[in-house]
C-alpha positions as CSV (number, residue, x, y, z in Angstrom):
1,M,219.9,58.6,62.9
2,R,217.5,61.1,61.3
3,L,214.1,59.7,60.3
4,S,211.9,61.7,58.0
5,A,208.7,61.2,56.0
6,S,209.0,61.8,52.2
7,Q,207.3,61.0,48.9
8,L,208.8,58.9,46.1
9,T,207.4,59.7,42.7
10,L,208.2,57.6,39.7
11,P,206.4,56.3,36.6
12,G,204.3,53.2,36.9
13,A,201.1,51.9,38.4
14,L,199.9,50.4,41.6
15,P,197.7,47.2,42.0
16,G,194.0,47.8,41.6
17,P,191.1,46.1,43.4
18,Q,191.7,42.6,44.6
19,D,190.2,39.5,43.0
20,P,187.1,38.5,45.1
21,Q,187.4,34.8,44.3
22,P,189.0,32.4,46.8
23,F,192.3,30.8,45.6
24,F,192.5,27.5,47.4
25,R,195.8,26.1,48.6
26,A,197.5,23.3,46.6
27,P,196.2,19.9,47.7
28,V,199.8,18.7,48.6
29,Q,201.7,21.0,50.9
30,D,204.8,18.8,51.5
31,L,206.3,18.4,48.1
32,D,208.2,15.3,46.9
33,L,211.0,17.0,45.1
34,P,213.8,15.5,43.0
35,H,217.5,15.8,43.5
36,N,220.4,14.2,41.6
37,G,221.9,12.0,44.3
38,T,224.6,14.4,45.5
39,F,222.7,15.6,48.5
40,R,224.2,15.2,52.0
41,P,221.9,14.0,54.8
42,E,221.4,17.5,56.1
43,D,220.3,18.6,52.6
44,L,217.2,16.5,52.9
45,E,216.0,18.1,56.2
46,G,212.9,20.2,55.5
47,Y,213.2,19.6,51.7
48,G,209.8,20.3,50.2
49,V,208.1,20.6,53.7
50,G,205.4,23.2,53.7
51,C,206.2,24.4,50.2
52,G,202.9,24.0,48.5
53,A,201.2,27.1,47.1
54,R,198.7,28.9,49.3
55,T,197.1,32.3,49.4
56,L,194.0,32.3,51.6
57,P,192.8,34.2,53.6
58,Y,194.5,36.8,51.4
59,R,193.1,37.7,48.0
60,M,194.9,37.9,44.7
61,Q,196.2,41.3,43.6
62,D,195.8,40.5,39.9
63,R,194.4,43.8,38.6
64,Y,197.0,46.3,37.4
65,A,198.2,47.9,34.2
66,R,201.4,48.9,32.5
67,S,201.6,52.6,32.7
68,D,204.2,55.4,32.9
69,K,202.0,57.9,34.6
70,P,203.5,59.4,37.8
71,V,202.9,57.4,40.9
72,S,203.4,59.0,44.3
73,L,204.3,56.7,47.2
74,P,204.8,57.5,50.8
75,A,208.4,56.9,51.9
76,L,210.4,56.9,55.1
77,V,214.0,58.0,54.9
78,L,216.7,56.9,57.4
79,E,219.9,59.0,57.2
80,N,223.2,59.6,58.9
81,E,226.5,61.2,57.7
82,H,227.4,58.0,55.7
83,L,224.2,56.4,54.4
84,K,220.7,57.3,53.3
85,A,218.1,54.5,53.1
86,T,214.6,54.9,51.7
87,V,211.8,52.4,52.6
88,L,208.3,52.1,51.2
89,P,205.9,51.2,54.1
90,T,202.8,50.7,51.9
91,L,204.7,48.3,49.6
92,G,205.8,45.6,52.0
93,G,208.4,47.8,53.6
94,R,210.6,47.4,50.5
95,M,214.0,49.1,51.0
96,W,214.0,51.0,47.7
97,S,217.3,52.7,48.0
98,L,220.5,52.5,50.0
99,F,222.8,55.4,49.0
100,D,226.4,55.6,50.1
101,K,227.2,59.2,50.7
102,D,230.9,58.6,51.1
103,E,231.3,57.1,47.6
104,G,228.4,58.9,46.0
105,R,226.7,55.8,44.7
106,E,223.6,53.7,45.0
107,L,224.2,50.2,46.4
108,L,221.0,48.6,45.3
109,F,219.2,48.1,41.9
110,R,216.8,51.1,42.0
111,N,214.2,50.5,39.4
112,P,213.4,53.7,37.4
113,V,209.8,52.6,37.3
114,L,207.2,50.8,39.5
115,R,206.3,48.0,37.1
116,I,203.9,45.5,38.7
117,A,204.0,42.0,37.2
118,N,202.8,38.5,38.0
119,L,205.6,37.0,40.0
120,G,204.3,37.0,43.6
121,I,202.3,34.7,45.8
122,R,199.3,37.0,45.3
123,N,200.4,37.8,41.7
124,A,201.5,41.4,42.1
125,W,205.3,41.9,42.5
126,F,207.9,44.4,41.4
127,S,211.7,44.3,41.0
128,G,214.2,46.4,42.8
129,G,215.6,47.1,46.3
130,V,215.4,44.8,49.3
131,E,212.3,42.7,50.1
132,W,211.5,40.7,53.2
133,N,209.8,37.4,52.6
134,L,208.1,35.4,55.3
135,G,205.7,32.5,55.0
136,H,206.4,30.0,52.3
137,T,208.1,29.6,48.9
138,G,207.8,32.7,46.8
139,H,207.4,36.4,47.4
140,H,205.6,37.4,50.6
141,V,201.8,38.1,50.7
142,F,202.6,41.7,51.8
143,T,204.9,42.4,48.9
144,C,202.4,45.0,47.6
145,S,200.6,45.7,50.8
146,P,201.2,48.0,53.8
147,L,203.0,47.2,57.0
148,Y,202.6,48.8,60.4
149,C,205.3,51.4,61.0
150,C,206.3,53.3,64.1
151,K,209.3,55.1,65.6
152,V,210.9,53.5,68.7
153,K,212.9,55.4,71.3
154,E,215.6,53.7,73.3
155,P,216.4,54.5,76.9
156,D,219.5,56.5,75.8
157,G,217.3,58.6,73.5
158,E,218.4,57.0,70.2
159,E,215.5,56.2,67.8
160,F,215.0,53.6,65.2
161,L,212.3,52.6,62.7
162,R,210.1,49.5,63.3
163,M,207.9,47.8,60.7
164,Y,205.8,44.7,61.5
165,Q,202.8,42.7,60.6
166,Y,200.7,39.6,61.6
167,E,200.8,37.0,58.8
168,A,197.5,35.1,58.9
169,I,198.5,32.0,56.9
170,Q,201.3,30.8,59.2
171,R,199.9,32.9,62.2
172,Q,203.4,34.3,62.7
173,V,204.3,37.9,63.6
174,Y,207.4,39.4,61.9
175,Q,209.1,42.6,62.9
176,L,211.8,44.6,61.2
177,D,213.8,47.1,63.3
178,F,216.0,49.5,61.2
179,H,219.0,50.9,63.0
180,L,221.4,53.5,61.6
181,A,223.4,54.9,64.4
182,D,225.4,58.1,64.0
183,G,228.7,57.2,62.5
184,A,227.6,53.8,61.2
185,K,228.7,52.9,57.7
186,Q,226.2,50.1,57.4
187,L,222.5,49.8,58.0
188,A,221.4,47.1,60.5
189,V,218.0,45.4,60.3
190,H,217.0,43.2,63.2
191,V,214.4,40.6,62.3
192,R,212.2,39.0,64.9
193,I,209.7,36.3,64.0
194,E,207.2,35.0,66.6
195,N,205.2,31.8,66.3
196,T,201.8,32.6,67.9
197,L,200.8,28.9,67.9
198,D,201.1,26.2,70.6
199,A,202.7,23.8,68.0
200,A,205.9,23.8,66.0
201,F,205.5,25.1,62.4
202,P,207.5,25.4,59.2
203,L,209.5,28.6,59.0
204,Y,210.5,30.4,55.8
205,W,212.5,33.6,55.6
206,W,214.5,35.0,52.7
207,T,215.8,38.6,52.4
208,N,216.0,39.3,48.6
209,T,218.4,42.1,47.6
210,A,218.4,43.3,44.1
211,V,221.8,44.8,42.9
212,P,222.8,46.1,39.5
213,L,224.1,43.6,37.0
214,T,226.9,44.3,34.5
215,G,229.1,41.9,32.4
216,H,231.6,42.0,35.3
217,T,229.5,41.5,38.4
218,R,230.8,38.7,40.5
219,V,229.3,37.0,43.5
220,F,231.0,35.5,46.6
221,S,230.0,33.9,49.9
222,A,232.0,32.0,52.5
223,S,231.3,28.5,51.3
224,G,232.3,27.0,47.9
225,Q,229.6,24.3,48.3
226,V,226.3,25.2,46.6
227,L,223.0,23.6,45.9
228,H,222.4,24.4,42.3
229,Q,219.2,24.2,40.3
230,L,219.2,21.3,37.9
231,Q,218.3,21.9,34.3
232,M,214.6,22.5,33.6
233,T,213.2,19.8,31.3
234,E,209.5,20.7,31.5
235,Y,207.8,23.9,32.6
236,G,205.7,23.7,35.7
237,K,207.8,20.8,37.2
238,N,210.6,21.8,39.5
239,P,213.8,20.1,38.5
240,G,215.2,20.0,42.0
241,F,218.8,20.6,43.1
242,G,222.2,19.0,43.2
243,R,225.2,19.8,45.4
244,C,228.5,20.9,43.8
245,E,231.6,23.1,44.3
246,M,231.8,26.6,42.9
247,P,232.4,28.1,40.4
248,C,231.2,25.8,37.6
249,P,228.0,23.8,38.4
250,P,227.5,20.9,35.9
251,T,224.5,22.6,34.3
252,M,226.7,25.6,33.3
253,H,228.8,23.5,30.9
254,G,232.0,25.1,32.0
255,A,230.8,28.7,32.5
256,D,232.0,30.4,35.7
257,A,228.7,30.9,37.5
258,S,230.2,33.5,39.9
259,Y,229.8,35.9,37.0
260,P,226.0,35.9,36.5
261,W,226.2,37.6,33.1
262,R,227.9,34.4,31.7
263,I,224.9,32.2,32.7
264,P,222.7,31.5,29.6
265,F,219.4,30.7,31.4
266,S,217.5,31.8,34.4
267,T,218.8,30.0,37.4
268,E,219.8,30.1,41.1
269,Y,222.3,28.6,43.4
270,F,222.5,28.5,47.2
271,F,225.7,28.9,49.2
272,Q,225.8,26.3,52.0
273,N,227.5,28.3,54.6
274,G,228.1,26.7,58.0
275,R,225.2,26.8,60.4
276,T,227.6,27.7,63.2
277,E,229.6,30.3,61.3
278,P,229.5,33.4,63.4
279,A,228.7,36.0,60.7
280,P,227.7,34.7,57.3
281,W,228.1,37.1,54.4
282,E,227.6,37.7,50.6
283,V,229.3,40.1,48.2
284,A,228.4,41.3,44.8
285,A,231.5,43.1,43.4
286,E,232.3,44.8,40.1
287,A,235.6,44.6,38.2
288,D,236.8,47.8,39.9
289,G,236.4,46.0,43.3
290,R,233.4,48.1,44.4
291,G,230.0,46.7,45.1
292,F,227.6,45.7,47.8
293,F,227.9,43.3,50.8
294,E,225.7,42.1,53.6
295,R,226.5,40.2,56.8
296,S,224.3,38.6,59.4
297,T,224.1,36.7,62.6
298,Q,222.8,33.1,62.8
299,P,220.5,31.4,62.0
300,L,220.4,33.3,58.7
301,Y,223.2,31.2,57.3
302,A,222.3,30.4,53.6
303,R,223.0,32.7,50.7
304,K,221.7,32.7,47.2
305,M,222.3,34.2,43.7
306,F,219.4,34.5,41.3
307,C,219.8,35.7,37.7
308,W,217.6,35.9,34.6
309,G,220.2,34.6,32.3
310,N,221.7,36.1,29.1
311,L,219.4,34.6,26.5
312,Q,216.7,36.6,24.8
313,G,213.9,35.6,27.2
314,G,215.9,36.5,30.4
315,R,217.0,39.8,29.0
316,H,213.4,40.6,27.9
317,W,212.3,39.8,31.5
318,C,214.6,42.5,32.8
319,D,213.3,45.0,30.3
320,Y,209.7,44.0,31.0
321,L,210.1,44.6,34.7
322,S,211.7,48.0,34.1
323,R,212.5,50.0,31.1
324,P,214.4,48.7,28.1
325,G,218.1,48.7,28.8
326,Q,217.6,49.9,32.4
327,G,216.5,46.7,34.2
328,D,219.6,44.5,34.5
329,Y,219.9,43.2,38.0
330,I,220.5,40.0,40.0
331,E,219.4,39.1,43.5
332,V,221.7,38.2,46.3
333,Q,219.6,36.6,49.0
334,A,219.8,35.3,52.6
335,G,217.7,32.6,54.2
336,L,217.1,30.3,57.1
337,A,217.2,27.0,55.1
338,P,219.4,25.4,52.4
339,T,217.1,26.6,49.5
340,Q,213.8,28.2,48.9
341,L,212.3,24.7,48.6
342,H,213.4,23.9,52.1
343,T,211.9,25.2,55.3
344,A,213.3,25.6,58.8
345,S,211.1,25.1,61.9
346,I,210.0,27.4,64.6
347,G,208.9,25.9,68.0
348,P,205.7,26.4,69.9
349,K,205.3,30.1,70.9
350,A,209.0,30.4,70.0
351,V,210.9,33.4,68.6
352,V,213.6,33.4,65.9
353,S,215.7,36.5,65.5
354,F,218.8,37.7,63.7
355,T,220.4,40.9,62.5
356,Q,221.4,41.6,58.9
357,V,223.7,44.4,58.1
358,F,224.0,46.1,54.6
359,G,226.7,48.3,53.2
360,A,229.2,49.2,50.5
361,F,231.9,46.8,49.6
362,A,235.3,48.1,48.3
363,A,238.5,46.3,47.5
364,P,241.4,46.6,45.0
365,A,240.3,45.4,41.6
366,A,242.8,42.5,41.7
367,E,241.3,41.1,44.8
368,V,238.0,40.2,43.2
369,A,239.6,38.8,40.0
370,G,241.2,35.4,39.3
371,E,240.4,31.9,40.6
372,W,237.1,32.0,42.5
373,H,238.3,30.3,45.7
374,E,241.3,32.6,46.0
375,A,239.2,35.7,45.2
376,R,236.6,34.5,47.7
377,D,239.3,34.3,50.5
378,R,240.4,37.8,49.7
379,A,236.8,39.0,49.7
380,A,236.3,37.4,53.1
381,L,239.3,39.3,54.5
382,R,237.9,42.5,53.1
383,V,234.4,41.9,54.6
384,E,236.1,41.3,58.0
385,E,237.9,44.6,57.7
386,L,234.8,46.5,56.7
387,L,232.6,44.8,59.4
388,P,234.3,42.5,61.9
389,E,232.3,39.5,63.1
390,A,232.7,40.8,66.7
391,Q,231.0,44.1,65.6
392,V,228.2,42.1,64.0
393,A,227.6,40.4,67.3
394,A,227.7,43.6,69.2
395,I,225.2,45.3,66.8
396,D,222.9,42.2,67.2
397,A,223.1,42.4,71.0
398,D,222.1,46.1,71.0
399,C,219.3,45.4,68.5
400,A,218.0,42.4,70.4
401,A,217.9,44.4,73.6
402,A,215.6,47.0,72.0
403,A,213.4,44.5,70.1
404,T,210.6,44.4,72.6
405,L,210.5,48.1,73.5
406,P,207.1,49.5,72.8
407,G,206.7,51.8,69.8
408,G,205.4,55.2,69.5
409,P,202.3,56.3,67.6
410,L,201.7,54.5,64.3
411,L,203.1,56.2,61.2
412,F,201.4,53.8,58.9
413,A,198.9,51.0,59.5
414,G,198.7,47.5,58.0
415,D,195.6,45.3,57.8
416,E,193.8,44.5,61.0
417,R,194.1,40.7,61.0
418,G,196.4,40.9,64.0
419,G,193.9,43.0,65.9
420,L,191.1,40.6,64.9
421,E,193.1,37.6,66.1
422,R,193.7,39.3,69.4
423,M,189.9,39.8,69.7
424,R,189.3,36.1,69.0
425,R,191.9,35.0,71.5
426,A,190.4,37.3,74.2
427,A,187.0,35.9,73.6
428,A,188.3,32.3,73.8
429,G,190.4,33.0,76.9
430,E,193.7,32.3,75.0
431,G,197.0,34.1,75.6
432,D,198.2,37.1,73.7
433,F,201.2,37.4,71.3
434,A,203.9,40.1,70.7
435,P,202.5,42.4,73.5
436,H,205.0,45.1,72.6
437,L,203.4,45.5,69.2
438,A,200.2,47.5,68.5
439,F,197.6,45.7,66.5
440,P,194.5,47.9,66.4
441,A,191.1,46.1,66.3
442,P,189.0,46.5,63.1
443,G,186.8,49.5,63.0
444,P,183.5,50.0,61.2
445,E,185.4,51.2,58.1
446,S,187.5,48.1,57.9
447,A,187.0,45.2,55.6
448,L,187.3,42.9,58.6
449,W,184.6,44.7,60.7
450,P,181.9,42.1,59.9
451,W,184.1,39.5,61.5
452,A,184.6,41.6,64.6
453,E,180.8,41.7,64.8
454,V,180.6,37.9,64.4
455,L,182.9,37.6,67.5
456,G,180.3,39.7,69.3
457,G,177.4,37.5,68.3
458,G,176.5,39.2,65.0
459,M,175.8,37.7,61.6
460,L,177.7,38.2,58.4
461,P,175.5,40.3,56.0
462,D,174.8,39.2,52.5
463,T,176.6,41.5,50.1
464,A,177.3,41.5,46.4
465,L,181.0,40.5,46.9
466,P,182.2,38.1,49.6
467,A,183.6,39.5,52.8
468,A,187.3,39.2,53.6
469,Y,188.1,35.6,53.9
470,I,188.8,33.9,57.3
471,T,190.3,30.4,56.9
472,A,192.6,29.8,59.9
473,P,191.8,26.4,61.7
474,E,191.2,28.3,64.9
475,W,188.2,30.0,63.3
476,L,186.4,26.8,62.1
477,G,184.3,26.4,65.2
478,I,183.1,30.0,65.0
479,L,182.4,29.7,61.3
480,E,180.4,26.5,61.8
481,R,178.3,27.8,64.6
482,T,177.6,31.0,62.6
483,A,176.6,29.0,59.5
484,A,174.3,26.7,61.6
485,R,172.3,29.5,63.2
486,P,168.6,29.8,62.1
487,D,169.3,33.4,60.9
488,A,172.4,32.3,58.9
489,T,173.0,34.2,55.7
490,A,174.2,32.7,52.4
491,E,177.4,34.6,53.0
492,A,178.0,32.9,56.4
493,R,177.5,29.5,54.8
494,F,179.8,30.4,51.9
495,Q,182.6,31.6,54.2
496,W,182.3,28.4,56.2
497,A,182.5,26.3,53.0
498,V,185.6,28.1,51.8
499,A,187.3,27.6,55.2
500,L,186.4,23.9,55.1
501,A,187.9,23.4,51.7
502,E,191.0,25.4,52.5
503,N,191.5,23.1,55.6
504,G,191.4,19.9,53.7
505,R,187.7,19.2,54.3
506,E,186.5,19.5,50.7
507,A,184.0,16.6,51.0
508,E,182.1,18.7,53.6
509,A,182.5,21.9,51.7
510,V,181.1,20.7,48.4
511,P,177.5,20.0,49.5
512,V,177.3,23.5,51.1
513,L,178.6,25.1,47.9
514,E,176.3,23.1,45.7
515,S,173.3,24.1,47.8
516,L,174.3,27.7,47.5
517,A,174.9,27.4,43.8
518,E,171.5,25.9,43.3
519,G,170.2,29.0,45.1
520,G,171.8,31.3,42.6
521,S,175.2,32.0,44.2
522,A,177.7,32.7,41.4
523,F,180.6,32.7,43.8
524,A,179.7,29.3,45.2
525,A,179.5,27.9,41.6
526,A,182.9,29.5,40.9
527,A,184.4,28.0,44.0
528,L,183.2,24.5,42.9
529,G,184.9,25.2,39.6
530,K,188.1,26.1,41.4
531,L,188.0,22.9,43.5
532,A,187.5,20.9,40.3
533,A,190.4,22.7,38.6
534,R,192.6,21.9,41.7
535,R,191.8,18.2,41.0
536,E,192.7,18.9,37.4
537,D,189.2,17.9,36.4
538,W,188.8,20.6,33.7
539,A,185.6,19.1,32.3
540,A,183.8,19.7,35.6
541,A,185.6,23.0,36.2
542,A,184.5,24.3,32.8
543,D,180.9,23.4,33.6
544,W,181.0,25.2,37.0
545,F,182.8,28.2,35.7
546,T,180.4,28.7,32.8
547,A,177.5,28.2,35.2
548,A,178.9,30.8,37.5
549,H,179.4,33.2,34.6
550,R,175.7,32.8,33.6
551,L,174.6,33.4,37.1
552,E,176.5,36.6,37.6
553,G,175.6,37.9,34.1
554,D,178.7,40.1,33.7
555,K,177.5,42.3,36.6
556,L,179.5,41.4,39.6
557,D,183.2,41.0,38.7
558,E,185.5,40.5,35.7
559,S,186.9,37.3,37.2
560,F,183.8,35.2,36.2
561,A,184.4,35.7,32.5
562,E,188.1,35.0,32.9
563,L,187.4,31.8,34.8
564,A,184.8,30.6,32.3
565,L,187.3,31.2,29.4
566,E,190.0,29.4,31.3
567,G,187.8,26.4,32.0
568,L,186.6,26.1,28.4
569,V,190.1,26.4,27.0
570,R,191.7,23.9,29.4
571,A,188.8,21.5,28.7
572,G,189.4,21.8,25.0
573,R,186.1,23.4,24.3
574,F,187.6,26.1,22.0
575,A,184.5,27.0,20.0
576,E,182.6,27.7,23.2
577,G,185.4,29.7,24.5
578,W,185.6,31.8,21.4
579,A,181.9,32.4,21.4
580,L,182.1,33.5,25.0
581,W,184.9,36.0,24.2
582,Q,182.9,37.4,21.3
583,A,179.8,37.9,23.5
584,L,181.7,39.7,26.3
585,P,181.0,43.4,26.8
586,A,184.1,45.5,26.3
587,C,184.5,46.1,30.1
588,R,185.0,42.3,30.5
589,Q,187.5,41.8,27.7
590,T,190.4,42.1,30.0
591,Q,194.0,41.3,29.1
592,S,193.8,38.0,31.0
593,A,190.7,37.1,29.1
594,R,192.3,38.1,25.8
595,L,195.3,35.8,26.4
596,L,192.8,32.9,26.9
597,A,190.8,33.9,23.9
598,A,194.0,33.8,21.8
599,E,194.6,30.2,22.8
600,A,191.1,29.3,21.6
601,A,191.4,31.4,18.5
602,V,194.6,29.8,17.3
603,K,193.0,26.3,17.6
604,L,190.1,27.5,15.4
605,G,192.4,29.1,12.8
606,K,191.3,32.6,13.5
607,L,194.8,34.0,12.9
608,G,193.8,37.6,12.3
609,F,192.7,37.9,15.9
610,V,195.7,36.1,17.1
611,D,198.1,38.5,15.2
612,E,196.3,41.4,16.9
613,C,196.9,39.8,20.3
614,F,200.6,39.8,19.7
615,K,200.6,43.6,19.5
616,V,199.2,44.1,23.1
617,D,201.7,45.1,25.9
618,Y,200.4,42.6,28.5
619,A,200.8,43.5,32.2
620,M,200.3,40.2,33.9
621,I,202.5,37.6,32.1
622,R,203.2,34.9,34.7
623,E,206.8,34.0,35.5
624,G,207.6,30.9,33.5
625,A,204.4,31.1,31.5
626,L,204.6,29.9,27.8
627,G,201.1,30.5,26.7
628,L,201.8,33.4,24.4
629,A,204.9,31.7,22.9
630,N,202.9,28.5,22.2
631,V,200.2,30.5,20.5
632,W,202.8,32.1,18.2
633,F,204.5,28.8,17.4
634,E,201.1,27.3,16.4
635,A,200.0,30.3,14.5
636,E,203.3,30.2,12.4
637,A,202.8,26.5,11.7
638,R,199.2,27.1,10.6
639,K,200.3,29.9,8.3
640,K,203.0,27.7,6.8
641,A,200.5,24.9,6.2
642,A,198.0,27.2,4.6
643,A,200.8,28.7,2.3
644,E,201.6,25.1,1.2
645,N,198.0,24.4,0.6
646,R,197.8,21.4,3.0
647,P,196.1,20.6,6.3
648,F,197.7,21.7,9.6
649,T,198.7,19.0,12.1
650,E,200.2,19.4,15.5
651,A,203.4,17.9,14.2
652,D,203.9,21.1,12.1
653,I,204.6,23.1,15.2
654,D,208.3,24.0,15.3
655,R,209.4,25.4,18.7
656,T,212.9,26.0,17.4
657,L,211.8,29.0,15.4
658,P,213.3,32.3,16.6
659,L,210.6,33.7,18.8
660,P,210.0,37.5,18.5
661,R,211.7,39.2,21.5
662,E,208.5,41.0,22.6
663,L,206.8,37.6,23.0
664,D,209.8,35.8,24.6
665,Y,209.3,35.2,28.3
666,R,211.2,31.9,28.3
667,M,213.5,31.4,31.3
668,F,215.2,28.2,30.2
């Protein structure tokens, strides 16, 4: 294997500064999810467990633009005589390209642009390539953040690329070892996940591979049994799953779902491959029999197909995430649990590992046509010819033997939370984790340096913006002692209160935050608003958010105006929200604020402003969000009522009207 450093330049934009506000976890972490009665007993294991939204201690990456200016990204290229793989170490280790030299074709969906959008756990996400998702439901917290990277040399002199990171929500270490031996026609990635805790914990892993979509793309995996997403009846409420046999889930109304282009709405289904099957696999093939396949060892048994659907909203999403007409893709995914609303489990101080192998699929066209089960059986034979299960086991054994070799000097660095956690453990006399991985301690230039000083007896300084958040339960004692010191700063007490609230101790956090807010802390007032919003008490949230905005006076951060607008609109205080928007300085009239102002304006009949809002090319439309569409439907109803010289009523809103394509982000 040849490993070289390179640069990838393409049109687009990177995420900007992170949002300084804390985003608290959902109050319920184990979700009570529906199903349609077709589940088997094993389908209920881990269903909804540990699936509630959570972000802290990480901050939201919600500041970015839609741009076509050139962006230059560091890239690492792995290459042999058959394959060339390009990975992006500063963007979650995304494998951006896997090019088959023998056939002269790209195996992945390689997006022609870097188009950041609001689909990730921390907001920012982009489509294309292969992403590696650890933690909990959704795209990983490092999707748009750097990983540690190094080259590792084996005893025989062979080299491979390693990427890794400490994930501070689950306190798990994950490691990706990329192997491309001379002569290999497939790329092997060995994944090692280590639980650093003394207790068992939910485990979530999905490898998401984007491949090009045409009208003939067809998907296969070993099992004909799938858990399919039930039909969505209300946005914001998960419909759950049902079990059925491929290729025609009941929600497809007779359509062959193995051809994603035939599916009208955005959906997903999960192949329930055997948990003892030696080498699970998935194929995406075109009509000519060529395509992509991947195969793995256990316990990576489940496979998934995700598509945006062929309706206007789904096709618009593909254009929105790329360039018009160039963004058609599906995702074929591999995971450790039946669906992405299930979790597996990892034992105390345990390690879970597997190897996944990616390469080109090729078969005679007739073999991927015809009845799905028969075509699946032919595809299975072809996969076995391309990469026998015995070879998968041998590759895994070689990768596993090298998985704890020490790496060479760092090529790229991630954040220092792993190093900080090592410092905390050393101070507490606790054991180490992943000793073969280098996690440098925070230095004076690091955002985590103030916490390193706290471990040494220092005090958090008061600064305009909060320090990096620390919310792990293991830190609560340190935070409490620091906040109780006679020389405790407001920042020390604020960080303690945030950690209390994040760990289910809101009743203890609120008095601390109220005291800080009374003392003039805008961030404490905003945090109280966020806690009220989490309880869906929008009346209280609006009061706290507007108080926070008054306290900061449009000086500290744009998030305060956005929160105040959101609180007022959700509380139904539209006139106040509109007045706030009008009073904002231009630098605070962000796209997010404008979307909220449009919701207030349409309620007040200010349709000229609303029409102007429809002309903006928004960067941060949330997956599944209907706010812009709802504003358009109401604006049209108000215009019709005015033309007919009669009062508008809510009953006038007709959501069956054809929505303009540029406003259509509907998935169902």
